[in-house]
N, C-alpha and C positions, 0 to 999 in steps of 0.2 A: 710536484716534487715533495718528498718527505722533509721533515724538519732537519733530519740528520744530513741529507744531501744539501739542503740549503745552507748549512753551516760550513760546508767545504769552501776554502778560500778561492779555489779555481772557479767554482760555480758562482760565488759572489762576484768575482771579477767579470765573468761573462755577463751576468745579469746587469751589473752596473753599466758596462759598456753598451749593452743593448738598450738600456734606458736612455742613455745620452744620445745614442744614434736615433732612436725612435723620436725623441723630442725634436731633433734637428732635421729630420726628413721632411716634415711638413712646413717648417718655418721658412723665413726668407733665405735667399742664397748668400753665399759668402761675400760677394761684392756689395750687396745691399747692406749687410751688417757692417762691413768695413766703412762704407760711406756714412752710415748712421753713427758709428763710433767716432769717425773723424769730425762729424758735426758737433758732437757733444761727448767728449771723452771723460767728462766728470760725472756722467750719469752711470751709476753702478750697473744698471740693467744692460746698458750697451756693452760694457766691459765683459760681463758674464756671458751674455749671448754670443759675442764674438769668440770668446775663448772656447765655449762649448761647440761652436760651429767648427773652429779649427780642430778641436779634438775629434769630432765626428768625421771630419774630412781626413783624418789621420795625419794632421799637421801638429803632432804632439808637442814638439819643441816650441812652436809658435804659441800654442795654447798656454803652456807653462810660462814662457817668457812674458807674454802679455800680462798675465796675472801678477807675477812676481815683480815685474818692472813698475807696476802701478800700485802695489800693496800699500806702500807708505804714503801715497798721495790721498788716501781715503781715511775717514775717521773710523773709530772702533766698530761701529755698527756695520759699516760696509766691509771692513776688514774681515768681519765674521762671515760675511757672504763669500768673500774670496777664499777664506780658509775652507769653508764647506765645499766649494767647487774644487779646490785643490785636493781635498780628501777624497772626493768622488773620483777624480782622475787617478789618484794613487790606487784606489780600490779597483778601478777598472783595469789598470795595468798589472796589478799584483805587486806584492811587497818585494819580490825578488827581481823585478824588472829593473834594468840599469837606469832607465829614465826616472823611475820612481826614486831610486836610491839617490841619484844625482840631484833631482829637484827637491827632495826632502831636505838634503843638506843645504841647498841654496836657500830654501825657505827658513830653515833653522838659523842660518847666518843672518838673515834679514831680521828675524825676531830678536836675536840676541846681540845685535850690533848697536 
C-alpha cells in the first residue's frame, strides 16, 4: 500500500484490528486467559492479554470495561500500557464509532476525577 493510502483513517483502523486479531489467533483461548487473570489480576500482562482477547473475540465492551475498571489499580508505568491498549482499540474501531466515543469519555472522566 502507498503511504497516502496508509494515512487513511479507515485503512489504519482495519490494519490495527487485523494486528490485534492476528496476535490473538495463535495465543491461548479466552477461558485460559480468564483463568490466568483470576489467578493473578495484579499482573499487567494478564490484564492486557485478556482485554485483547475480548477485543479479538468481538467482546468490545468487555475489553474496554476490563481496562477501565482496573486503570486506577495500577501504577503509572502500567497505566501507560493500559492507555496504549485503549488507544489501539480506539484506532481499530475508528474515531466515529459510538463505542470509541463512549469509552473515550469514560477514560477521560477517570483521568480527570
